[in-house]
N, C-alpha and C positions, 0 to 999 in steps of 0.2 A: 504493501500501500504506500503511496505515494502523496502526502497531504490528504485532499479529499477527492485524488485520481487513485482507484485500486486495480490491479492487472488480476483480471478475472482468471488466470491460467496459472501455472508454474514451470519454467523453464526445466526443470529437474524433470517434470513428466513427459517431457518431449525427447525422450531417449529412447531408442528402439530395443528391441531384445537381442542385437547383435552391439550394444552398447555407442549406438552413433547419435551423437545431438542432431536434433532437424531444426531448423530455422526458418520460422513465420509461422503466424497467424493472423487471417484478415479475413475481412467479409463479416464482419461482426454485426448480430442482430440481437436486442434484448426486449424481456418482458418483465413485468412485476406485478405481485399484486400480496397486499400488506406490508410481511417483514420478507416476504421471499421473492428473488432476482434469479433468474437465468440467462446469461450470455451464452452466445455460439458464436462459431467460426469456423472459416477453412482450416484446419490442421494440415502441416505438412509432414506430421509422422508421419501418417499412414502412407506415403511414399516411398519408404524401407521397412513396410513391416507387413508378414504375414498373417493370414486367419488364425483365428486361438489366441491373439496376443493378450496380456495383462492389461485390464483398464479398454478391452476392445480399442486398443492404440491403431489397428490396420484401419479402421475406419476415417475420411478425410473429414467428417462432421464431427469436432469437438465443443465441448461445453464447460461451463462452470457455474457452481451453484452457491447461493448467498443466503443465508437465514438469518442477517441482520441488517436488511435493509441498503444490501451491497455496501456496505463499510469494506467488507474483508469476503472472498469468496474460496471454492475449494476446485480445483482443476479435476472434473470428472472424468477423463480422458474421451475416449469415443463413446458415443453413442450404441446400445449393444444391437446387434444383427446377426442373428441365430443363419441367418440363408448367405453369408459371406462366401462359404466353401462354394456355393452355387454359382458363384460370377457376379453377384452383385453385392454391392458396397457403397455405402453414404457417401456421395465425392461432394459435399459441403453444398454452397450457395442457401446457408440456412437462413429462417428467418422463424421467429419465436414468439408465439402467443399465448396468455393465460387466461385462466377462467375457473372463477368458484362455483362450484352445484353443491348444495348443502354443507357440511363445515368440512370438505376437500377441496383443495387449491391443485389447480391440473396444468401443466405448461405441454404447450404441443410444438414441437421442432421440424420443420421440414426441410427436406433433401432433396438433390438430385440423387437419383438411384438407378447406378449402372456402373459397368468397369467392363464388359465385353463388348466390344465394337460391334459384334455379329448377332447381338441381341437385343431385343427392343428397348429401348431409354422408359425409363419412369421415373414417376416423382413420389416420394415416401415420408409419411408423418410418423416421428414417434413421440407416445404419449408417456408422460412422466406427473408422477405423483409426490409432491413436495409435503414432510410432515416432520415438526419440530425441526432438527438441525441438519437432514438428511433428505434426499431426494432419488426415487426408483424409476427407472425406465423401461418401456416394454420393447418389444420388436416393431420394426418398421413398420406401416400399413401403407398399401399403394395407394395413392392418392388421383393418377395420372397415370396412363401408359402410352405410348406410342405402338407402331407395327412396325414390320420389314416387309419388303417385298417379296415373293413367293421364290423369285429369279430374278435375284440382283446381277449385274453385271459383274464378271470375273476381276477378283481381287477387290470388289467393295461390299459393303453391307446392304447397302439401300435401306436403311433405318430409318427412322424418325428421330431427331432428337430434341428432348427438351430442356428447356434452360431456364433459368432465371426467374424460379418461381417464389412467390410471397405469400404471406397469410394475413388476415385479416378475419375478424369471428363477430358473430352477432349475438350476443349472450343469451337476448330476451327471445331468441326464436333457437337458441341450440343448434347454432348452424357456424359451421368454418368455412371460410372460400381460400381458394388459393387460385391463385393469377400465374400464368406462366406465358413462354412462347414456344410454339411447335415449329421447327425445323423439318417438314415432311421431306423424308426420302435420303437423308443425309448419308453421304458426304456431297449428292448429287444435289444439294437442299435447295428449295425455296428460299422465300424471304421473308418468314415468321408468320407464323400465324398466332394470333392473342388470343389464348384462350382462359375461361373460367370455371373452375369446377369447386360443387358445393358438396359438403360433408355434413351429414348429419350426427351429431355429437351428444345426442339426447342419452346414450347411454356412453361418457366421457373416456372409456377407455377402449370403446371399440367404435371409432370411427367408421360411418358408413358414406362413400363416396359415390357420388353419381358418375355412370358409366361413361355418359355423354356429357362432355362439356358445354357449355356457351362458348361460340364462334364470336369472340369480341370484334376481330379485325380478322378477315379472311386472307389468306395468303395469297391473293390473286392480282398483285402489282409488285414492279420490277425493283424495289426500292423497301429495304429492310424493316420489319417493326420489331423493337425488343425492349427490355428494361419496363415490364408491366408492373403495377403494383396497385391494390386496391384498397377500396375503404368502404364500410357501411353506415348507412342512417339506421341507425337501432330504431328511430320511429316508424319509417316506412317500409322496412327490411329490404329497401333500395339497397344495390350495389354499383360502385363506381369506380372504374378503371382508368388509370391513367398509365400512357407509354408514348414512347419516342418513335416517330416515321422519318424515316430515313436517316438514320444512323450510322454511320460508317461508309455506307454506299454514295452518301453526299461528296465523299470525295475518294472513294476506291473503284467506283464503278460508274464508266463515263454515262451509260445511259441515265444516269440519277443528277448528274451535273448541275443541271437547269432544273432541277425541283426540289421544290422550298422544304428543308427541315421544319418539322412541327412535333410539339407534344399534344398527343391528344387524350380527348376525356370524353368517355363513353358512360350512359347510367343504362343499368341494366335493373329493369322494375322487379321488386319481389317473384318468384316463381316464373320469370319469365324465361324466354329459350334463346332471347336476341336481344341484343341494345335497343332500345327505344331511339337513342339520340346520340351522335358523336358530332364533338366541337373539335377545334384545332385551334392551338396558340402559335403565332411563327416563334422559332429559334434563330439564334445566332449562335452556330453550333461552335463548341469548343473540340469535336472531335481530333482535329487534325494537330492539336497542339503534343508536343513533346513535354509534357511536366517535367520541369527538374527534379528528380530523386525518383520518380515513377519507373517502374520497370516494364511497365506493358502501354502498348499503341494499339489502337485508337483509345485516346479518354473517352468519355462519356458526358449525355446530357440527361439522362432519365430522370424524370418526374417524380417526385414524391409527394402524395395524396393524404389528405385528411378531410371528414367530414364534420362538421362544427353544425351541433342542432339541439343547444343547447336550451333551457329554462330558467326564469328566475324563480325565487324561492315563492313566488303566488300560481307559480305554473305559465305562466304565460312565455310567449317565445322572448329570448334575450336579442339586447341589438347585435349580439354577435355570430345567433343562431342563423338555419336555415342555409347557407353555406356549404359548397365542397371546393378546396383549396388545392392548387399544384404548385411546388417549388423548384428550382431546377437551377443549374448554372447556367451563364447566356455571356457571350462576348460583344454584343450591342454596341456596349459604352466604352469599355476598355478590352483590350484583346486578352486580359490575363482575368476576366471574369466578374461577375457579378452574382449574387445571390437573389433570385425574383420568384415573386410570388403573384399568381392570379387567381381569383376567388371568383367562382360563379354561382347563381342561384340554383337551389335543387330543384331537380325535376325539369325547370326550363333550361338552365343550362345558358342563361344568360349572364353576361361579365356583369361583376359587382364594378370594378374598376376599368376605366377605359383604356387603360395600360398598364402592364406591370409593374408592382413596385418593388423597388431596390430595398433587401433585407438589411443589408451588410451598410455599415454606420460608416467604412472606412471607403473612401472612393481614390485612393491612388491604387497605382499597377502593380500589385501585388495578388499571386493566384488563391483564387478562392473557389473552391468547387466540391463537390459529392453532398449537397444536404440531406440532411435528413429529415422526414416529417412521418409520425403514426398517428397521432390520434388529438383531440382538441382535450382543452382543460374541462373541469366541471363546469366551468363559466363561457365555454365554447371560444376561450383563447386556443392560439397557437403556439406551440416552441419548434423552433427549427436551430437544428447544427450543422456545422461544417467545418471542412479542412479551411485553413485559413494564416496566410504568410504575412499578414501586417507587422511591422515595424520589425521583420526578422529579413535576414540575409540568406540567399543561396537558397537550398532547399530546407531549410527550417522550418519547421510547418506546425502549429498550433490549432486545435478546435475551439473554434467559438459559436455563440448562439444570439438568437431573438428570442427573449423570452413576453410572455403572455400576448402573443399579437392578436389584434384584432384583426379577423380575416377582410374585414371590410374597410382595410384603413386604406390610405392614398399616400402614408408618408412613412419613411424609414425610422424603423423603432431605434432604440438602443440595443446595445450588443455587450455581451459578456463574454468573457475568457473561460473556456472547460477546463483545459489543461494548464497544470500548473510549472509544466516542462514541456520546451519545444523540441522535435524529433528534427535532427539533423538526416534527411532519408538518404545521403548520398554517403552517410557513414553506418547503414545497416546492412546487414548481410540478409540475404532472403532465400530459402530454397523455392518458395510459391509466387507464382505471377497470378495476378499484380501482387505486389509486395505489400501495399495498403488498401486493396479492394479496391472496387467498384462501386463499393455504397458502405454507407456509416448507417446509424440508428440508433433513434432516439425512442422515449416511452412516454406519456405523461398519464399519472395517475392522482386523480383529484388535483391538488395543485404542487404536487411534485414531478419533476423531469429528471427521468432517466438519459444516461447519454452514452452510448458503446462507439468505439471508433480502434483502429488498429494503432498502436504507439510503438515507436523504435528507440526508445529511451536506454533500454537494456542492452542496445545494440542487434537487436534482433526484433521482429514484428510481434509483437504481444495484443492481445485482446483485453484494452484497458475500460474502464465504466468509472461514471461519477453521477452522484445524486445532487442535483441541485434544487431544495426546497423552497 
């Protein structure tokens, strides 16, 4: 623990059975409920570990557990997976959701679930139960599955590849939602179909997921869809999904060079089988940036999303309610990026602001990227966090946040620094790509904000967390 920054992992756990130190945990996700907090991440220890290792170290989704509100964490190793020897492993890209039913607290951790390129790609959810000072997790439950061609070309698998899944929960209706991208027929892939699957969690330990996902955006275009994130309006049961259109193809694939990049937002009414409405926000993309210290190219402008539908103490809609908001990094003002927010009215998806609002209070030419946004506070306000290099040199990076943002604001809010030590990403050893991930995360509970990010202050990427009351 470093001040109010806590390492959710333990580098001593990242040693393989062959006694090799692994270097790298990134792409963090976090959720909290009561005194319990779970953070999950991509774990490079699995690259050099065989099935049956202690603490399931062969799995590439690792996680940590806190029973004291995020003050300290215990590294749990990898998530359990008894099907490891059959060719399926948990391959990271995790997201975490929390739910309480009766007197029990449950955490749902999603992952990519594949390993064999000649087998169908899947997405899975591990259900965990927190009690006292411990947490126990069950085997993966398949939430979505791709398919393979019956007669693939020689030397190829021609299987769907399911990527970048993320969770949102509707506790009032016992539903868990997962959005993701389906690249059909990979490696001769199309350009990404955005799908949404719904899971019944009325029996919390046994999620039952629909075999037929909602197609949010079909794969009928030449430019890539990627980076889908969901949010639920708990009052209506409607689900909103945001994603980036023309990601990477905007500068790597000539047929898309003249196609504007956009972040898209779709409304899927409760129990509907298709979106009722989709809108777009123009993006000046940062995908062509070689961000100093970042070991993957291209970068991303994926939108994060939250619904605000709060009520005041008299049960009336609050001023901040009735909106769905997205945030993303954007180069329209400066090439090193700003964090922008655009809000929309629920259902109609009409814009609340005439133009996106800049959330970073620093206006200099310093890199700002990978914002996180999950859910609104009980008052309907938004908490957004991101990587930020203001006041730093080279690749030195902190995490900053905008707290309690009114989704209807037209003004840049005050910012607060989350990290108490900057990371020089040019001085960090990483076996994993990307070294600090292509997303960060946060989670609002009441008036408390939990932030998760990959931090390199120890010389290797570690999944850190901070609680801001």
